[in-house]
C-alpha positions in Angstrom: -20.1 -1.7 -37.8 -23.1 -2.6 -35.6 -24.1 -6.3 -35.3 -27.9 -7.1 -35.2 -27.0 -10.3 -33.2 -25.4 -8.2 -30.4 -28.4 -5.8 -30.4 -30.8 -8.7 -30.0 -28.8 -10.1 -27.2 -28.9 -6.7 -25.4 -32.7 -6.5 -25.9 -33.3 -9.9 -24.5 -30.9 -9.2 -21.7 -32.5 -6.1 -20.5 -36.0 -7.6 -21.0 -35.1 -10.6 -18.7 -33.4 -8.3 -16.1 -36.6 -6.3 -16.0 -39.1 -9.2 -16.2 -40.4 -8.3 -19.4 -41.8 -10.8 -21.9 -40.2 -10.4 -25.3 -43.6 -11.1 -26.9 -45.5 -8.5 -24.7 -42.8 -5.7 -25.3 -42.9 -6.4 -29.2 -46.8 -6.4 -29.1 -46.5 -3.0 -27.1 -44.3 -1.7 -29.8 -46.6 -2.7 -32.6 -44.0 -5.3 -33.9 -44.2 -9.0 -34.4 -42.2 -11.8 -32.8 -40.4 -12.4 -36.2 -38.9 -9.0 -35.8 -36.0 -10.2 -33.4 -35.9 -13.5 -35.3 -35.3 -11.8 -38.5 -32.5 -9.6 -37.0 -30.9 -12.6 -35.3 -30.9 -15.0 -38.3 -30.8 -12.6 -41.4 -29.1 -9.7 -40.1 -32.0 -7.5 -40.9 -32.3 -4.1 -39.2 -35.6 -2.8 -37.9 -36.5 0.8 -38.8 -35.0 3.5 -36.6 -38.5 4.2 -35.1 -39.0 0.7 -34.2 -35.6 0.4 -32.5 -36.5 3.6 -30.6 -39.9 2.1 -29.7 -38.1 -0.8 -28.2 -35.6 1.3 -26.3 -38.4 3.4 -24.9 -40.2 0.3 -23.6 -37.1 -1.1 -22.0 -36.2 2.3 -20.6 -32.7 2.3 -22.3 -31.2 4.4 -25.0 -30.9 3.3 -28.5 -27.1 3.9 -28.2 -27.1 1.1 -25.3 -29.0 -1.2 -27.8 -26.4 -0.7 -30.5 -23.5 -1.1 -28.3 -22.5 2.5 -28.2 -23.1 3.0 -24.5 -22.9 0.6 -21.6 -24.8 2.7 -19.4 -28.3 1.2 -19.9 -29.9 3.3 -17.1 -28.8 6.6 -18.6 -32.0 7.0 -20.5 -34.3 6.7 -17.5 -32.2 9.0 -15.4 -32.1 11.8 -17.9 -35.9 11.6 -18.3 -36.3 11.9 -14.6 -33.9 14.8 -14.2 
């Protein structure tokens, strides 16, 4: 249903666009660098709260990270309304 590799790709893409270093973002979320590595190579999913922390840090929705929404900016817009 959801592919970890696509989620990792979205995380990296948004971080790049926002000028956020992956290692800094993961540290801020209390996660290790191996987190995305495990998702990408082993297909291991992080816990829901960890995915939510990443989404919050990147100011996107978890739905965007999972590929359920293509509006990554929707999260910030809703919070600022």
